[in-house]
Rosetta silent file (secondary structure, phi, psi, omega in degrees, C-alpha in Angstrom):
SEQUENCE: MRITGTRKAGPALTAIIAEVVPMLRRHIYRLIAASLVLQLGAAHAQSQANRDRPDMDALSLEQQSKVSQFITKDAGMPNAAGQFQLAVGNTVPPDVQLRPVPATAGEAAPQIQGRSYLVVEEQIVIVDPSSRKITAVLQRGKAASSVK
SCORE:     score description
SCORE:     0.000 S_00000001
   1 L     0.000  133.741 -176.752   42.952  -14.772  -25.713 S_00000001
   2 L  -113.300  131.968  177.535   40.534  -16.476  -28.011 S_00000001
   3 L   -98.436  125.379 -176.510   36.813  -16.702  -27.302 S_00000001
   4 L  -103.470  -12.768 -176.625   35.363  -19.879  -28.605 S_00000001
   5 L  -172.143  179.149  178.254   31.805  -19.668  -27.403 S_00000001
   6 L  -104.930  151.986  175.702   29.485  -17.950  -25.027 S_00000001
   7 L   -80.950  141.299  177.297   28.896  -18.857  -21.439 S_00000001
   8 L  -110.041  143.526  179.284   25.473  -19.998  -20.561 S_00000001
   9 L   -68.869  144.854  178.732   23.945  -19.336  -17.210 S_00000001
  10 L   -70.221  167.433 -178.564   23.567  -22.316  -15.004 S_00000001
  11 H   -62.795  -32.938 -179.962   20.101  -23.650  -14.163 S_00000001
  12 H   -66.649  -42.888  177.628   20.165  -22.057  -10.722 S_00000001
  13 H   -67.165  -39.300  177.388   20.894  -18.571  -12.119 S_00000001
  14 H   -60.419  -41.225  179.078   18.245  -19.035  -14.813 S_00000001
  15 H   -64.126  -42.434 -178.495   15.702  -19.954  -12.150 S_00000001
  16 H   -64.462  -47.308  178.721   16.606  -16.869  -10.068 S_00000001
  17 H   -59.124  -43.278 -177.809   16.303  -14.571  -13.109 S_00000001
  18 H   -64.164  -28.344 -179.943   12.967  -16.114  -14.057 S_00000001
  19 H   -84.440  -40.035 -173.052   11.682  -15.387  -10.539 S_00000001
  20 H   -74.876  -42.636 -175.006   13.180  -11.910  -10.076 S_00000001
  21 H   -58.069  -49.150  179.240   12.281  -10.292  -13.451 S_00000001
  22 H   -63.509  -33.839  179.603    8.458  -10.637  -13.061 S_00000001
  23 H   -65.779  -43.473  179.596    8.750   -9.366   -9.510 S_00000001
  24 H   -67.103  -38.251  175.359   10.650   -6.271  -10.632 S_00000001
  25 H   -58.172  -46.805 -179.507    8.100   -5.650  -13.376 S_00000001
  26 H   -59.202  -42.631  178.628    5.287   -5.700  -10.818 S_00000001
  27 H   -64.574  -39.121 -179.836    7.148   -3.208   -8.648 S_00000001
  28 H   -68.103  -40.625  177.236    7.825   -0.894  -11.601 S_00000001
  29 H   -62.066  -42.553  178.437    4.132   -1.078  -12.624 S_00000001
  30 H   -64.696  -39.232  177.948    3.098   -0.233   -9.063 S_00000001
  31 H   -64.651  -42.130  179.346    5.510    2.741   -8.943 S_00000001
  32 H   -65.318  -44.688  178.597    4.159    4.041  -12.238 S_00000001
  33 H   -61.560  -42.769  178.282    0.573    3.669  -11.037 S_00000001
  34 H   -62.876  -41.222 -179.009    1.361    5.414   -7.758 S_00000001
  35 H   -63.209  -43.617  178.790    3.085    8.262   -9.617 S_00000001
  36 H   -62.423  -42.609 -179.180    0.038    8.753  -11.879 S_00000001
  37 H   -63.759  -40.768  177.796   -2.343    8.727   -8.938 S_00000001
  38 H   -64.722  -42.289  179.867   -0.227   11.416   -7.176 S_00000001
  39 H   -66.008  -43.212  178.907   -0.045   13.590  -10.242 S_00000001
  40 H   -66.211  -36.657  178.092   -3.778   13.329  -10.865 S_00000001
  41 H   -64.932  -41.323  177.633   -4.455   14.042   -7.168 S_00000001
  42 H   -65.247  -40.473 -179.744   -2.359   17.231   -7.337 S_00000001
  43 H   -66.322  -39.933  176.669   -4.115   18.399  -10.441 S_00000001
  44 H   -65.197  -40.056 -179.060   -7.498   17.690   -8.841 S_00000001
  45 H   -62.436  -43.286 -179.567   -6.485   19.527   -5.644 S_00000001
  46 H   -67.742  -38.866  176.682   -5.527   22.605   -7.580 S_00000001
  47 H   -60.790  -46.488  178.219   -8.762   22.425   -9.580 S_00000001
  48 H   -61.859  -43.133 -177.665  -10.773   22.111   -6.354 S_00000001
  49 H   -61.869  -27.572 -175.865   -8.910   24.993   -4.726 S_00000001
  50 L  -110.706   21.313 -175.425   -9.875   27.236   -7.626 S_00000001
  51 L   -66.672  -22.898 -176.945  -13.451   25.983   -8.277 S_00000001
  52 L   -94.311   20.459 -176.244  -15.021   29.283   -7.238 S_00000001
  53 L  -127.912   75.904 -176.877  -13.078   31.325   -9.772 S_00000001
  54 H   -59.613  -33.384 -179.489  -14.746   30.969  -13.156 S_00000001
  55 H   -66.505  -33.643 -179.462  -12.614   33.770  -14.640 S_00000001
  56 H   -78.249  -31.112  177.174   -9.438   31.891  -13.802 S_00000001
  57 H   -62.450  -21.668 -178.489  -10.772   28.565  -15.094 S_00000001
  58 L   -78.395  -11.804  179.406  -10.990   30.322  -18.477 S_00000001
  59 L   -70.335  132.267  175.838   -7.197   30.760  -18.449 S_00000001
  60 L   -76.001  167.932  175.914   -5.414   28.384  -20.772 S_00000001
  61 H   -60.398  -36.570  179.889   -2.376   26.533  -19.506 S_00000001
  62 H   -65.972  -43.040  178.969   -0.191   28.836  -21.582 S_00000001
  63 H   -63.700  -43.883 -179.845   -1.809   31.897  -19.917 S_00000001
  64 H   -59.883  -41.316 -179.010   -1.396   30.409  -16.459 S_00000001
  65 H   -64.959  -45.792 -178.458    2.249   29.662  -17.184 S_00000001
  66 H   -66.883  -41.404  178.506    2.940   33.174  -18.531 S_00000001
  67 H   -61.462  -45.123  179.787    1.091   34.914  -15.653 S_00000001
  68 H   -56.812  -50.212 -176.738    3.035   32.765  -13.181 S_00000001
  69 H   -65.730  -45.424  178.757    6.342   33.636  -14.825 S_00000001
  70 H   -60.029  -47.184 -179.141    5.636   37.384  -15.151 S_00000001
  71 H   -66.753  -41.276  178.350    4.522   37.646  -11.532 S_00000001
  72 H   -58.297  -39.695  178.473    7.464   35.572  -10.308 S_00000001
  73 H   -67.710  -32.912 -175.371    9.806   37.948  -12.121 S_00000001
  74 H   -86.645  -22.403 -164.021    8.035   40.995  -10.622 S_00000001
  75 H   -73.336  -33.928 -172.286    7.402   39.646   -7.092 S_00000001
  76 L    77.757 -149.573 -178.054   10.716   39.746   -5.265 S_00000001
  77 L   -71.032  137.847  179.088   10.907   37.794   -2.007 S_00000001
  78 L   -77.630  158.007  172.339    7.872   35.626   -1.189 S_00000001
  79 E   -76.561  156.509  173.722    5.892   35.973    2.019 S_00000001
  80 L   -79.290  148.211  177.595    6.083   33.259    4.657 S_00000001
  81 L   -74.462  163.286  172.757    3.114   30.926    5.007 S_00000001
  82 L   109.827  -15.108 -178.389    0.949   30.861    8.074 S_00000001
  83 L   -73.119  -32.385  179.909   -0.515   34.396    8.226 S_00000001
  84 L  -161.571  165.980 -177.398   -3.779   33.241    6.692 S_00000001
  85 L   -82.928  127.296  178.793   -5.209   30.258    4.816 S_00000001
  86 L   -83.117   95.519  178.447   -4.628   30.250    1.046 S_00000001
  87 L  -149.133  139.892  179.195   -8.039   29.350   -0.307 S_00000001
  88 L   -58.081  132.869  179.028  -10.277   30.882   -2.933 S_00000001
  89 L    96.251  -19.266  175.817  -12.892   33.053   -1.230 S_00000001
  90 L   -71.848  156.344 -179.775  -10.799   33.727    1.898 S_00000001
  91 E   -99.356  135.540  173.672   -9.952   37.344    2.745 S_00000001
  92 L   -79.619  129.422 -179.167   -6.329   38.558    2.848 S_00000001
  93 L   -60.431  149.328 -175.764   -5.718   40.406    6.137 S_00000001
  94 L   -61.615  -24.316 -177.828   -5.346   44.242    5.817 S_00000001
  95 L   -84.053   -2.898  175.971   -1.765   44.229    7.140 S_00000001
  96 L   -88.643  123.133 -177.434   -0.601   41.983    4.204 S_00000001
  97 L   -77.142  129.690  175.467    0.746   44.115    1.357 S_00000001
  98 L  -100.824  149.621  172.576   -0.738   43.496   -2.090 S_00000001
  99 E  -117.226  147.617  176.712    0.937   44.382   -5.373 S_00000001
 100 E   -67.983  144.658  175.494   -0.853   45.241   -8.597 S_00000001
 101 L   -59.889  129.866  179.117   -0.740   42.564  -11.284 S_00000001
 102 L   -58.712  149.431 -178.741    2.013   43.586  -13.742 S_00000001
 103 H   -59.277  -37.985 -179.271    0.802   44.917  -17.101 S_00000001
 104 H   -64.404  -32.457  177.598    2.597   42.072  -18.929 S_00000001
 105 H   -72.852  -40.214  176.752    0.646   39.488  -16.927 S_00000001
 106 H   -62.609  -35.858  175.804   -2.581   41.365  -17.579 S_00000001
 107 H   -65.647  -41.341 -178.009   -1.784   41.422  -21.287 S_00000001
 108 H   -71.229  -32.046  179.769   -1.138   37.680  -21.273 S_00000001
 109 L  -140.813   92.067 -178.462   -4.417   37.053  -19.374 S_00000001
 110 H   -55.877  -22.818 -179.603   -6.956   39.896  -19.553 S_00000001
 111 H   -60.416  -23.160 -176.115   -9.071   38.078  -16.932 S_00000001
 112 H  -105.924    6.760  177.830   -6.660   39.260  -14.222 S_00000001
 113 L   -63.010  138.443  178.996   -6.295   42.899  -15.246 S_00000001
 114 L    85.691   -2.952  178.526   -7.070   45.194  -12.306 S_00000001
 115 L   -89.593  168.760  175.198   -6.348   42.451   -9.797 S_00000001
 116 E  -117.222  174.474  179.519   -3.616   42.417   -7.160 S_00000001
 117 E  -152.265  164.947  165.067   -1.399   39.571   -6.037 S_00000001
 118 E  -146.636  159.284 -179.295    0.992   38.365   -3.392 S_00000001
 119 E  -114.557  126.627  173.770    3.390   35.474   -3.368 S_00000001
 120 E  -121.325  110.541 -173.364    3.387   33.062   -0.429 S_00000001
 121 L    52.952 -113.842 -176.485    6.228   30.617   -0.641 S_00000001
 122 L  -102.771   16.770 -178.174    5.682   28.778   -3.969 S_00000001
 123 E  -116.337  142.991  173.211    2.081   29.983   -4.492 S_00000001
 124 E  -105.395  125.635 -178.720    0.817   33.110   -6.313 S_00000001
 125 E  -107.926  117.149  177.366   -2.373   34.422   -4.754 S_00000001
 126 E   -91.661  130.273 -170.563   -4.570   36.545   -7.061 S_00000001
 127 E  -130.896  139.948  169.024   -6.730   38.941   -5.062 S_00000001
 128 E   -73.730  112.138 -173.875   -9.658   41.302   -5.777 S_00000001
 129 L   -62.283  -30.451 -177.474   -8.153   44.544   -4.429 S_00000001
 130 L   -74.608  -38.515 -176.256  -11.504   46.090   -3.404 S_00000001
 131 L  -102.519  -15.500 -174.498  -12.722   43.161   -1.275 S_00000001
 132 L    63.551   21.823  179.188   -9.240   41.557   -0.613 S_00000001
 133 E   -88.460  141.779  177.921  -10.845   38.179   -1.383 S_00000001
 134 E   -71.401  125.392  178.953   -8.653   35.522   -2.949 S_00000001
 135 E  -104.649  -20.247  179.840   -9.865   34.764   -6.530 S_00000001
 136 E  -164.014  155.252  173.574   -7.167   32.235   -7.494 S_00000001
 137 E  -130.768  121.941 -176.638   -4.116   30.386   -6.295 S_00000001
 138 E  -120.737  157.204  170.750   -1.500   29.504   -8.911 S_00000001
 139 E   -70.582  142.110  178.417    1.892   27.748   -8.780 S_00000001
 140 L   -71.997  141.157  179.808    4.825   30.124   -8.809 S_00000001
 141 L   -69.001  157.240 -175.498    6.869   30.120  -12.062 S_00000001
 142 L   -98.482  -39.051 -174.232   10.267   28.513  -12.109 S_00000001
 143 L  -127.860   84.703 -177.282   12.211   30.392  -14.763 S_00000001
 144 H   -60.713  -27.432 -177.663   10.979   33.976  -15.082 S_00000001
 145 H   -77.034   -7.259 -178.944   13.665   34.840  -17.605 S_00000001
 146 H   -88.851   -2.443 -179.693   12.276   32.352  -20.149 S_00000001
 147 L   -76.521  135.457  178.962    9.104   34.351  -20.823 S_00000001
 148 L   -95.965    0.000    0.000    9.095   35.894  -24.284 S_00000001
C-alpha cells in the first residue's frame, strides 16, 4: 500500500476540535486551580492547628519528616480516633497511654526531647508528659525504613 498524501479533517471535524480544545483547557485550568487551593488549605489548617506551639514551628521540614518517620517506626499500631479531640492545647485523658519520644527523634529535633507521643490513625500527637497537654500534631510518616 502506498501513501500518497495526508488526510485532512473535514470542516465539521475542524469546527468541533476548535470548540472542544478551549473548553478542555478551561477545565484543566480549573482543576489545577482547585488542586492548589486544596493543598494550600491543608497546609494552612496544619499551621493553624499548631499555632500555639512555638517550639514546633521552629522545626524545619526535614526535622518534621525525620521525627515523623522515627516515631512511625517506633509506634506500632495507632490508636483509634474519637477518644478526645486532637488539637494543640487539649489534654490527653489519663487512661490513654503515652510513649516517650524515641532518642533518634529527639536527636533529629532537640525541641521534642523529653516529650511523649501517641499515634492516632495518621496523626502523631506530641504531648508534654507532665501536663498531658498536646503541644503538636504532625502527619504520620509513610516509609519509616527510609530514614538514614
